[in-house]
Predicted model as a PDB file, atoms N, CA, C, CB and O in Angstrom, pLDDT in the B-factor column:
MODEL        1                                                                  
ATOM      1  N   MET A   1     114.303  90.598 145.331  1.00 75.00           N  
ATOM      2  CA  MET A   1     114.702  89.872 144.129  1.00 75.00           C  
ATOM      3  C   MET A   1     113.512  89.149 143.498  1.00 75.00           C  
ATOM      4  CB  MET A   1     115.812  88.871 144.460  1.00 75.00           C  
ATOM      5  O   MET A   1     113.393  89.069 142.276  1.00 75.00           O  
ATOM      6  N   VAL A   2     112.654  88.636 144.338  1.00 81.00           N  
ATOM      7  CA  VAL A   2     111.486  87.917 143.823  1.00 81.00           C  
ATOM      8  C   VAL A   2     110.549  88.882 143.093  1.00 81.00           C  
ATOM      9  CB  VAL A   2     110.733  87.203 144.975  1.00 81.00           C  
ATOM     10  O   VAL A   2     109.865  88.482 142.151  1.00 81.00           O  
ATOM     11  N   PHE A   3     110.513  90.127 143.514  1.00 84.00           N  
ATOM     12  CA  PHE A   3     109.629  91.101 142.879  1.00 84.00           C  
ATOM     13  C   PHE A   3     110.167  91.570 141.533  1.00 84.00           C  
ATOM     14  CB  PHE A   3     109.427  92.292 143.793  1.00 84.00           C  
ATOM     15  O   PHE A   3     109.411  92.104 140.721  1.00 84.00           O  
ATOM     16  N   LEU A   4     111.424  91.384 141.291  1.00 91.00           N  
ATOM     17  CA  LEU A   4     112.006  91.837 140.031  1.00 91.00           C  
ATOM     18  C   LEU A   4     111.596  90.955 138.849  1.00 91.00           C  
ATOM     19  CB  LEU A   4     113.517  91.869 140.145  1.00 91.00           C  
ATOM     20  O   LEU A   4     111.452  91.443 137.728  1.00 91.00           O  
ATOM     21  N   ILE A   5     111.415  89.693 139.097  1.00 91.00           N  
ATOM     22  CA  ILE A   5     111.057  88.771 138.010  1.00 91.00           C  
ATOM     23  C   ILE A   5     109.687  89.123 137.403  1.00 91.00           C  
ATOM     24  CB  ILE A   5     111.045  87.316 138.530  1.00 91.00           C  
ATOM     25  O   ILE A   5     109.594  89.244 136.181  1.00 91.00           O  
ATOM     26  N   PRO A   6     108.627  89.291 138.199  1.00 91.00           N  
ATOM     27  CA  PRO A   6     107.353  89.695 137.583  1.00 91.00           C  
ATOM     28  C   PRO A   6     107.433  91.070 136.913  1.00 91.00           C  
ATOM     29  CB  PRO A   6     106.250  89.708 138.634  1.00 91.00           C  
ATOM     30  O   PRO A   6     106.799  91.306 135.885  1.00 91.00           O  
ATOM     31  N   LEU A   7     108.204  91.956 137.497  1.00 92.00           N  
ATOM     32  CA  LEU A   7     108.358  93.279 136.894  1.00 92.00           C  
ATOM     33  C   LEU A   7     109.008  93.183 135.515  1.00 92.00           C  
ATOM     34  CB  LEU A   7     109.191  94.188 137.807  1.00 92.00           C  
ATOM     35  O   LEU A   7     108.563  93.839 134.574  1.00 92.00           O  
ATOM     36  N   ILE A   8     110.026  92.394 135.395  1.00 93.00           N  
ATOM     37  CA  ILE A   8     110.708  92.203 134.108  1.00 93.00           C  
ATOM     38  C   ILE A   8     109.769  91.540 133.104  1.00 93.00           C  
ATOM     39  CB  ILE A   8     111.989  91.350 134.288  1.00 93.00           C  
ATOM     40  O   ILE A   8     109.754  91.909 131.930  1.00 93.00           O  
ATOM     41  N   VAL A   9     108.989  90.567 133.561  1.00 93.00           N  
ATOM     42  CA  VAL A   9     108.050  89.886 132.670  1.00 93.00           C  
ATOM     43  C   VAL A   9     106.990  90.856 132.164  1.00 93.00           C  
ATOM     44  CB  VAL A   9     107.384  88.703 133.390  1.00 93.00           C  
ATOM     45  O   VAL A   9     106.655  90.847 130.979  1.00 93.00           O  
ATOM     46  N   VAL A  10     106.465  91.686 133.047  1.00 93.00           N  
ATOM     47  CA  VAL A  10     105.427  92.644 132.648  1.00 93.00           C  
ATOM     48  C   VAL A  10     105.992  93.659 131.659  1.00 93.00           C  
ATOM     49  CB  VAL A  10     104.847  93.370 133.885  1.00 93.00           C  
ATOM     50  O   VAL A  10     105.356  93.956 130.648  1.00 93.00           O  
ATOM     51  N   ILE A  11     107.151  94.181 131.933  1.00 94.00           N  
ATOM     52  CA  ILE A  11     107.746  95.180 131.043  1.00 94.00           C  
ATOM     53  C   ILE A  11     108.065  94.570 129.673  1.00 94.00           C  
ATOM     54  CB  ILE A  11     109.026  95.767 131.674  1.00 94.00           C  
ATOM     55  O   ILE A  11     107.802  95.190 128.643  1.00 94.00           O  
ATOM     56  N   SER A  12     108.616  93.387 129.659  1.00 94.00           N  
ATOM     57  CA  SER A  12     108.934  92.761 128.375  1.00 94.00           C  
ATOM     58  C   SER A  12     107.664  92.415 127.591  1.00 94.00           C  
ATOM     59  CB  SER A  12     109.774  91.497 128.596  1.00 94.00           C  
ATOM     60  O   SER A  12     107.639  92.542 126.367  1.00 94.00           O  
ATOM     61  N   SER A  13     106.615  91.980 128.289  1.00 94.00           N  
ATOM     62  CA  SER A  13     105.366  91.672 127.585  1.00 94.00           C  
ATOM     63  C   SER A  13     104.754  92.933 126.988  1.00 94.00           C  
ATOM     64  CB  SER A  13     104.363  90.999 128.536  1.00 94.00           C  
ATOM     65  O   SER A  13     104.168  92.888 125.906  1.00 94.00           O  
ATOM     66  N   ILE A  14     104.885  94.049 127.681  1.00 93.00           N  
ATOM     67  CA  ILE A  14     104.377  95.310 127.142  1.00 93.00           C  
ATOM     68  C   ILE A  14     105.112  95.662 125.856  1.00 93.00           C  
ATOM     69  CB  ILE A  14     104.527  96.448 128.175  1.00 93.00           C  
ATOM     70  O   ILE A  14     104.487  96.078 124.880  1.00 93.00           O  
ATOM     71  N   PHE A  15     106.422  95.500 125.843  1.00 92.00           N  
ATOM     72  CA  PHE A  15     107.176  95.803 124.628  1.00 92.00           C  
ATOM     73  C   PHE A  15     106.832  94.853 123.488  1.00 92.00           C  
ATOM     74  CB  PHE A  15     108.664  95.745 124.911  1.00 92.00           C  
ATOM     75  O   PHE A  15     106.757  95.270 122.333  1.00 92.00           O  
ATOM     76  N   ILE A  16     106.626  93.595 123.804  1.00 92.00           N  
ATOM     77  CA  ILE A  16     106.285  92.616 122.771  1.00 92.00           C  
ATOM     78  C   ILE A  16     104.907  92.912 122.180  1.00 92.00           C  
ATOM     79  CB  ILE A  16     106.322  91.188 123.350  1.00 92.00           C  
ATOM     80  O   ILE A  16     104.730  92.896 120.962  1.00 92.00           O  
ATOM     81  N   ILE A  17     103.946  93.178 123.041  1.00 90.00           N  
ATOM     82  CA  ILE A  17     102.600  93.498 122.558  1.00 90.00           C  
ATOM     83  C   ILE A  17     102.636  94.782 121.734  1.00 90.00           C  
ATOM     84  CB  ILE A  17     101.608  93.641 123.743  1.00 90.00           C  
ATOM     85  O   ILE A  17     102.000  94.867 120.684  1.00 90.00           O  
ATOM     86  N   ASP A  18     103.359  95.754 122.197  1.00 87.00           N  
ATOM     87  CA  ASP A  18     103.489  97.021 121.478  1.00 87.00           C  
ATOM     88  C   ASP A  18     104.108  96.809 120.097  1.00 87.00           C  
ATOM     89  CB  ASP A  18     104.336  98.010 122.289  1.00 87.00           C  
ATOM     90  O   ASP A  18     103.652  97.393 119.114  1.00 87.00           O  
ATOM     91  N   TYR A  19     105.120  95.995 120.027  1.00 86.00           N  
ATOM     92  CA  TYR A  19     105.770  95.721 118.750  1.00 86.00           C  
ATOM     93  C   TYR A  19     104.789  95.096 117.758  1.00 86.00           C  
ATOM     94  CB  TYR A  19     106.974  94.797 118.956  1.00 86.00           C  
ATOM     95  O   TYR A  19     104.713  95.525 116.606  1.00 86.00           O  
ATOM     96  N   PHE A  20     104.049  94.095 118.198  1.00 84.00           N  
ATOM     97  CA  PHE A  20     103.119  93.439 117.278  1.00 84.00           C  
ATOM     98  C   PHE A  20     101.981  94.363 116.869  1.00 84.00           C  
ATOM     99  CB  PHE A  20     102.554  92.179 117.911  1.00 84.00           C  
ATOM    100  O   PHE A  20     101.554  94.343 115.715  1.00 84.00           O  
ATOM    101  N   TYR A  21     101.493  95.160 117.785  1.00 82.00           N  
ATOM    102  CA  TYR A  21     100.405  96.081 117.456  1.00 82.00           C  
ATOM    103  C   TYR A  21     100.857  97.092 116.402  1.00 82.00           C  
ATOM    104  CB  TYR A  21      99.914  96.813 118.723  1.00 82.00           C  
ATOM    105  O   TYR A  21     100.161  97.321 115.413  1.00 82.00           O  
ATOM    106  N   PHE A  22     102.016  97.687 116.620  1.00 83.00           N  
ATOM    107  CA  PHE A  22     102.461  98.708 115.679  1.00 83.00           C  
ATOM    108  C   PHE A  22     102.948  98.117 114.376  1.00 83.00           C  
ATOM    109  CB  PHE A  22     103.550  99.536 116.293  1.00 83.00           C  
ATOM    110  O   PHE A  22     102.929  98.809 113.358  1.00 83.00           O  
ATOM    111  N   SER A  23     103.380  96.881 114.361  1.00 82.00           N  
ATOM    112  CA  SER A  23     103.767  96.276 113.098  1.00 82.00           C  
ATOM    113  C   SER A  23     102.537  96.098 112.201  1.00 82.00           C  
ATOM    114  CB  SER A  23     104.467  94.922 113.340  1.00 82.00           C  
ATOM    115  O   SER A  23     102.620  96.309 110.991  1.00 82.00           O  
ATOM    116  N   LYS A  24     101.410  95.714 112.780  1.00 80.00           N  
ATOM    117  CA  LYS A  24     100.178  95.598 111.985  1.00 80.00           C  
ATOM    118  C   LYS A  24      99.720  96.970 111.515  1.00 80.00           C  
ATOM    119  CB  LYS A  24      99.058  94.915 112.803  1.00 80.00           C  
ATOM    120  O   LYS A  24      99.287  97.127 110.374  1.00 80.00           O  
ATOM    121  N   GLU A  25      99.815  97.963 112.392  1.00 81.00           N  
ATOM    122  CA  GLU A  25      99.393  99.310 112.027  1.00 81.00           C  
ATOM    123  C   GLU A  25     100.271  99.859 110.906  1.00 81.00           C  
ATOM    124  CB  GLU A  25      99.441 100.240 113.249  1.00 81.00           C  
ATOM    125  O   GLU A  25      99.774 100.494 109.976  1.00 81.00           O  
ATOM    126  N   ASN A  26     101.554  99.618 110.995  1.00 82.00           N  
ATOM    127  CA  ASN A  26     102.471 100.083 109.951  1.00 82.00           C  
ATOM    128  C   ASN A  26     102.201  99.382 108.626  1.00 82.00           C  
ATOM    129  CB  ASN A  26     103.923  99.854 110.375  1.00 82.00           C  
ATOM    130  O   ASN A  26     102.355  99.981 107.562  1.00 82.00           O  
ATOM    131  N   GLU A  27     101.804  98.135 108.686  1.00 83.00           N  
ATOM    132  CA  GLU A  27     101.485  97.396 107.461  1.00 83.00           C  
ATOM    133  C   GLU A  27     100.291  98.032 106.748  1.00 83.00           C  
ATOM    134  CB  GLU A  27     101.188  95.912 107.783  1.00 83.00           C  
ATOM    135  O   GLU A  27     100.305  98.184 105.527  1.00 83.00           O  
ATOM    136  N   THR A  28      99.271  98.399 107.501  1.00 83.00           N  
ATOM    137  CA  THR A  28      98.107  99.032 106.873  1.00 83.00           C  
ATOM    138  C   THR A  28      98.473 100.406 106.320  1.00 83.00           C  
ATOM    139  CB  THR A  28      96.949  99.157 107.884  1.00 83.00           C  
ATOM    140  O   THR A  28      97.972 100.805 105.268  1.00 83.00           O  
ATOM    141  N   ILE A  29      99.338 101.127 107.015  1.00 84.00           N  
ATOM    142  CA  ILE A  29      99.758 102.436 106.519  1.00 84.00           C  
ATOM    143  C   ILE A  29     100.547 102.288 105.223  1.00 84.00           C  
ATOM    144  CB  ILE A  29     100.601 103.172 107.576  1.00 84.00           C  
ATOM    145  O   ILE A  29     100.376 103.085 104.301  1.00 84.00           O  
ATOM    146  N   LYS A  30     101.404 101.284 105.146  1.00 85.00           N  
ATOM    147  CA  LYS A  30     102.160 101.041 103.912  1.00 85.00           C  
ATOM    148  C   LYS A  30     101.222 100.730 102.757  1.00 85.00           C  
ATOM    149  CB  LYS A  30     103.158  99.888 104.106  1.00 85.00           C  
ATOM    150  O   LYS A  30     101.415 101.224 101.647  1.00 85.00           O  
ATOM    151  N   ASN A  31     100.210  99.914 103.015  1.00 84.00           N  
ATOM    152  CA  ASN A  31      99.261  99.578 101.950  1.00 84.00           C  
ATOM    153  C   ASN A  31      98.519 100.815 101.483  1.00 84.00           C  
ATOM    154  CB  ASN A  31      98.264  98.516 102.428  1.00 84.00           C  
ATOM    155  O   ASN A  31      98.303 100.988 100.283  1.00 84.00           O  
ATOM    156  N   GLN A  32      98.124 101.678 102.408  1.00 83.00           N  
ATOM    157  CA  GLN A  32      97.428 102.906 102.026  1.00 83.00           C  
ATOM    158  C   GLN A  32      98.326 103.810 101.195  1.00 83.00           C  
ATOM    159  CB  GLN A  32      96.940 103.652 103.268  1.00 83.00           C  
ATOM    160  O   GLN A  32      97.869 104.425 100.231  1.00 83.00           O  
ATOM    161  N   LYS A  33      99.599 103.896 101.561  1.00 84.00           N  
ATOM    162  CA  LYS A  33     100.520 104.747 100.805  1.00 84.00           C  
ATOM    163  C   LYS A  33     100.729 104.204  99.398  1.00 84.00           C  
ATOM    164  CB  LYS A  33     101.866 104.860 101.531  1.00 84.00           C  
ATOM    165  O   LYS A  33     100.840 104.975  98.445  1.00 84.00           O  
ATOM    166  N   GLN A  34     100.782 102.882  99.263  1.00 82.00           N  
ATOM    167  CA  GLN A  34     100.939 102.295  97.934  1.00 82.00           C  
ATOM    168  C   GLN A  34      99.734 102.613  97.066  1.00 82.00           C  
ATOM    169  CB  GLN A  34     101.136 100.777  98.031  1.00 82.00           C  
ATOM    170  O   GLN A  34      99.881 102.925  95.884  1.00 82.00           O  
ATOM    171  N   ILE A  35      98.550 102.536  97.643  1.00 81.00           N  
ATOM    172  CA  ILE A  35      97.338 102.855  96.886  1.00 81.00           C  
ATOM    173  C   ILE A  35      97.353 104.318  96.467  1.00 81.00           C  
ATOM    174  CB  ILE A  35      96.074 102.546  97.719  1.00 81.00           C  
ATOM    175  O   ILE A  35      97.013 104.646  95.330  1.00 81.00           O  
ATOM    176  N   GLU A  36      97.748 105.204  97.390  1.00 79.00           N  
ATOM    177  CA  GLU A  36      97.804 106.627  97.060  1.00 79.00           C  
ATOM    178  C   GLU A  36      98.827 106.891  95.968  1.00 79.00           C  
ATOM    179  CB  GLU A  36      98.138 107.453  98.303  1.00 79.00           C  
ATOM    180  O   GLU A  36      98.594 107.721  95.089  1.00 79.00           O  
ATOM    181  N   GLN A  37      99.947 106.203  96.012  1.00 79.00           N  
ATOM    182  CA  GLN A  37     100.975 106.412  94.996  1.00 79.00           C  
ATOM    183  C   GLN A  37     100.475 105.941  93.627  1.00 79.00           C  
ATOM    184  CB  GLN A  37     102.275 105.671  95.380  1.00 79.00           C  
ATOM    185  O   GLN A  37     100.757 106.580  92.614  1.00 79.00           O  
ATOM    186  N   LYS A  38      99.745 104.843  93.591  1.00 79.00           N  
ATOM    187  CA  LYS A  38      99.181 104.380  92.328  1.00 79.00           C  
ATOM    188  C   LYS A  38      98.221 105.422  91.774  1.00 79.00           C  
ATOM    189  CB  LYS A  38      98.463 103.029  92.513  1.00 79.00           C  
ATOM    190  O   LYS A  38      98.207 105.691  90.573  1.00 79.00           O  
ATOM    191  N   ASN A  39      97.413 106.010  92.666  1.00 79.00           N  
ATOM    192  CA  ASN A  39      96.464 107.024  92.221  1.00 79.00           C  
ATOM    193  C   ASN A  39      97.181 108.256  91.664  1.00 79.00           C  
ATOM    194  CB  ASN A  39      95.546 107.428  93.375  1.00 79.00           C  
ATOM    195  O   ASN A  39      96.757 108.818  90.654  1.00 79.00           O  
ATOM    196  N   THR A  40      98.255 108.670  92.311  1.00 84.00           N  
ATOM    197  CA  THR A  40      98.970 109.837  91.802  1.00 84.00           C  
ATOM    198  C   THR A  40      99.621 109.529  90.463  1.00 84.00           C  
ATOM    199  CB  THR A  40     100.027 110.302  92.809  1.00 84.00           C  
ATOM    200  O   THR A  40      99.679 110.398  89.594  1.00 84.00           O  
ATOM    201  N   ASN A  41     100.104 108.327  90.285  1.00 79.00           N  
ATOM    202  CA  ASN A  41     100.694 107.962  88.996  1.00 79.00           C  
ATOM    203  C   ASN A  41      99.629 107.978  87.900  1.00 79.00           C  
ATOM    204  CB  ASN A  41     101.360 106.568  89.079  1.00 79.00           C  
ATOM    205  O   ASN A  41      99.891 108.426  86.784  1.00 79.00           O  
ATOM    206  N   GLN A  42      98.440 107.495  88.215  1.00 82.00           N  
ATOM    207  CA  GLN A  42      97.355 107.524  87.231  1.00 82.00           C  
ATOM    208  C   GLN A  42      96.954 108.964  86.925  1.00 82.00           C  
ATOM    209  CB  GLN A  42      96.135 106.725  87.741  1.00 82.00           C  
ATOM    210  O   GLN A  42      96.680 109.311  85.776  1.00 82.00           O  
ATOM    211  N   ASP A  43      96.921 109.796  87.963  1.00 84.00           N  
ATOM    212  CA  ASP A  43      96.574 111.198  87.751  1.00 84.00           C  
ATOM    213  C   ASP A  43      97.608 111.898  86.879  1.00 84.00           C  
ATOM    214  CB  ASP A  43      96.443 111.921  89.089  1.00 84.00           C  
ATOM    215  O   ASP A  43      97.252 112.691  86.008  1.00 84.00           O  
ATOM    216  N   LYS A  44      98.871 111.613  87.107  1.00 83.00           N  
ATOM    217  CA  LYS A  44      99.925 112.206  86.284  1.00 83.00           C  
ATOM    218  C   LYS A  44      99.767 111.773  84.836  1.00 83.00           C  
ATOM    219  CB  LYS A  44     101.317 111.811  86.811  1.00 83.00           C  
ATOM    220  O   LYS A  44      99.913 112.580  83.919  1.00 83.00           O  
ATOM    221  N   GLN A  45      99.471 110.513  84.637  1.00 84.00           N  
ATOM    222  CA  GLN A  45      99.324 110.018  83.275  1.00 84.00           C  
ATOM    223  C   GLN A  45      98.119 110.673  82.594  1.00 84.00           C  
ATOM    224  CB  GLN A  45      99.175 108.484  83.273  1.00 84.00           C  
ATOM    225  O   GLN A  45      98.200 111.053  81.426  1.00 84.00           O  
ATOM    226  N   LYS A  46      97.024 110.804  83.303  1.00 86.00           N  
ATOM    227  CA  LYS A  46      95.842 111.456  82.725  1.00 86.00           C  
ATOM    228  C   LYS A  46      96.132 112.919  82.395  1.00 86.00           C  
ATOM    229  CB  LYS A  46      94.645 111.360  83.693  1.00 86.00           C  
ATOM    230  O   LYS A  46      95.696 113.435  81.366  1.00 86.00           O  
ATOM    231  N   TYR A  47      96.871 113.573  83.279  1.00 88.00           N  
ATOM    232  CA  TYR A  47      97.216 114.973  83.045  1.00 88.00           C  
ATOM    233  C   TYR A  47      98.069 115.126  81.793  1.00 88.00           C  
ATOM    234  CB  TYR A  47      97.950 115.550  84.254  1.00 88.00           C  
ATOM    235  O   TYR A  47      97.824 116.000  80.961  1.00 88.00           O  
ATOM    236  N   LEU A  48      99.072 114.264  81.673  1.00 87.00           N  
ATOM    237  CA  LEU A  48      99.932 114.335  80.484  1.00 87.00           C  
ATOM    238  C   LEU A  48      99.159 114.002  79.217  1.00 87.00           C  
ATOM    239  CB  LEU A  48     101.122 113.385  80.630  1.00 87.00           C  
ATOM    240  O   LEU A  48      99.379 114.622  78.177  1.00 87.00           O  
ATOM    241  N   GLU A  49      98.277 113.053  79.291  1.00 88.00           N  
ATOM    242  CA  GLU A  49      97.466 112.708  78.118  1.00 88.00           C  
ATOM    243  C   GLU A  49      96.566 113.867  77.719  1.00 88.00           C  
ATOM    244  CB  GLU A  49      96.618 111.459  78.397  1.00 88.00           C  
ATOM    245  O   GLU A  49      96.376 114.130  76.531  1.00 88.00           O  
ATOM    246  N   SER A  50      96.019 114.554  78.701  1.00 89.00           N  
ATOM    247  CA  SER A  50      95.147 115.677  78.390  1.00 89.00           C  
ATOM    248  C   SER A  50      95.938 116.807  77.727  1.00 89.00           C  
ATOM    249  CB  SER A  50      94.453 116.183  79.662  1.00 89.00           C  
ATOM    250  O   SER A  50      95.444 117.466  76.812  1.00 89.00           O  
ATOM    251  N   ILE A  51      97.162 117.023  78.195  1.00 88.00           N  
ATOM    252  CA  ILE A  51      98.005 118.057  77.574  1.00 88.00           C  
ATOM    253  C   ILE A  51      98.328 117.665  76.133  1.00 88.00           C  
ATOM    254  CB  ILE A  51      99.319 118.264  78.388  1.00 88.00           C  
ATOM    255  O   ILE A  51      98.269 118.498  75.228  1.00 88.00           O  
ATOM    256  N   LEU A  52      98.665 116.406  75.929  1.00 87.00           N  
ATOM    257  CA  LEU A  52      99.000 115.968  74.573  1.00 87.00           C  
ATOM    258  C   LEU A  52      97.784 116.018  73.656  1.00 87.00           C  
ATOM    259  CB  LEU A  52      99.574 114.554  74.600  1.00 87.00           C  
ATOM    260  O   LEU A  52      97.924 116.291  72.464  1.00 87.00           O  
ATOM    261  N   ASN A  53      96.617 115.764  74.182  1.00 87.00           N  
ATOM    262  CA  ASN A  53      95.415 115.777  73.360  1.00 87.00           C  
ATOM    263  C   ASN A  53      94.989 117.191  72.995  1.00 87.00           C  
ATOM    264  CB  ASN A  53      94.287 115.070  74.078  1.00 87.00           C  
ATOM    265  O   ASN A  53      94.287 117.390  72.004  1.00 87.00           O  
ATOM    266  N   GLN A  54      95.399 118.163  73.775  1.00 84.00           N  
ATOM    267  CA  GLN A  54      95.006 119.542  73.471  1.00 84.00           C  
ATOM    268  C   GLN A  54      95.727 120.084  72.256  1.00 84.00           C  
ATOM    269  CB  GLN A  54      95.273 120.439  74.659  1.00 84.00           C  
ATOM    270  O   GLN A  54      95.181 120.924  71.541  1.00 84.00           O  
ATOM    271  N   LYS A  55      96.923 119.632  72.008  1.00 61.00           N  
ATOM    272  CA  LYS A  55      97.715 120.190  70.889  1.00 61.00           C  
ATOM    273  C   LYS A  55      97.391 119.558  69.576  1.00 61.00           C  
ATOM    274  CB  LYS A  55      99.179 120.033  71.149  1.00 61.00           C  
ATOM    275  O   LYS A  55      97.974 119.923  68.555  1.00 61.00           O  
TER     276      LYS A  55                                                      
ENDMDL                                                                          
END                                                                             
C-alpha cells in the first residue's frame, strides 16, 4: 500500500507535465495556422485582383 502512493504521484505528475507541454505546443501550432490562413486569404485576393485587372 505504501508503494502505491508514490506510483500514483509519479503517474499523475507525468500526465500533468504532458498536458502543459502539449498545450503550449498546440498554441504555437494554432498561431502558425492562423498566419497561414491570412496568407492564403491575401493570395486569393491578389489572384482575384489580377483576374479583374486582365479584363
